[in-house]
N, C-alpha and C positions, 0 to 999 in steps of 0.2 A: 620257922624261918625257911627251912628246907622246902616245905610244901608251897610256900608263897613263891619262892624262886622257880620251882618246877611248874607251878601254875602259870606264872608269867611267861616262861619259855613255851609252854604248851599253847597258851593263848596267842603268843607271837607266831607260832607255826600256823595256827588256824587263821589268824588275821591276815598274814602276808601270803597266804595261799601257797604253801609248799606242796601242793597236790601234784601228782604226776599226770601229765597229759599222755594219753595212750592212742595208738593208732592200730586198728585191726585190719588185717589184710587176709582175704580168703583166697586160697589157691585151689582152683577147681581143675580136675583132670580134664584134659582136652577130649578124652573119649566120651565123657558125659555130654559135652556140647554136640559132638558128632551123633551120638545116639538120639538126642532130642531132635536134631535135624532129620534123621532117618525116620523117626516116629511121625513128624509133621508131614513129610513127603508121603509116607505110606498111608496115612489117614486121608490125605487129599486125593490120592488116586484109587483108594479102596472103593469097592462097590458095596453100597449099603442099600437096604430097603428103606424107603422114607414114606412119610404120609403127607400128601398135599391137602391142606385144609381149606384152601381157597385161592382165588386170584382176582385181579382187577387192576385198577390204577395204583400208582405208588402210594398215595395217601390211604387208600382203602387197605392195601397190603400192610402198611405200617400199623394201622389201627388193629387189623386182624392179628398181626404178630404180637402186639402188646397184649391183646386179650388171650391169645394162646399161651403166652408166657405166664399169665395169671392162672389159667385153667390147668396147665400142665408144666409146672416149673421144673420138673425133672427131665424134660425133653429139650434138646437143643433145637432152636428154631432159627430159620433164615429166610431171607427174601431172595428169590432168584428171578432175574429178568429173562423172559423168553418172549421175544417180540411177538405181539405188541403188548403183552401183559406182564404184570409182576405176580409171581406165585409164592405163596407162603408154604414152606415145607418144615416138618418137624421130625425129629428122631433120626437115628442112624442105627439100623438093626442089621446085624450080620446074618441072622437066620430068618427064614420066612415065617417060622412058627412064632418067634418073638414079635415080629412085625404084625402078624395077623392078630395076636392077642391084644396088642396096644391099639391096633386099628379098630377093633370092636369097641373099645372104650372111648376112643376119640370120636367115632362115628355117632355116638349117642349125643354128644355136644355139638358136633359139626357134621350133619348128615350128608353134606355135599362133598365130604373128603374122599380122597382116592388113595389107594395103596400103590406106590410106584416101585417097580422092580428095578434092580441094579442094571446099569447100562453094561452091555457086553463090550469088553475091551479085547483087542487082539494084540498079542505080544510076539 
C-alpha cells in the first residue's frame, strides 16, 4: 500500500512537471573583450608576407579562391581589389623564411604566383 501511494505521488510529480527551469548567465571579464579588440587591431595593421596566386575579374578571383581553399585549406585566403583587378592572396607569414618555404609549395600548383613583401609603415 505504501509503495502504491509513493508511486502515485512520484508519478504525479513527473506528470505535472515539477521540474526546475534554470537560467544560465555567463559573466565575462571586460579585459577579455578589450584583449580581443587589441588582437584584431594588431592583426589588421601587422605586416605579413603573403602569396598572390592570381588576379583577374571578380568571378575569376572567386573561382581561384575556391580552388586555393581546396588545395591549401590550412592557409587563409582573401580577395583584394586593386584597381582594375581583383587579386587572390593566401597566407600570413611573419618571417620571410616561412613565406619562402610555403611559396615553393604553392608555386608547384600555381606557377604564376608571387611572394609579396610586407608594406612598410611609418609610425
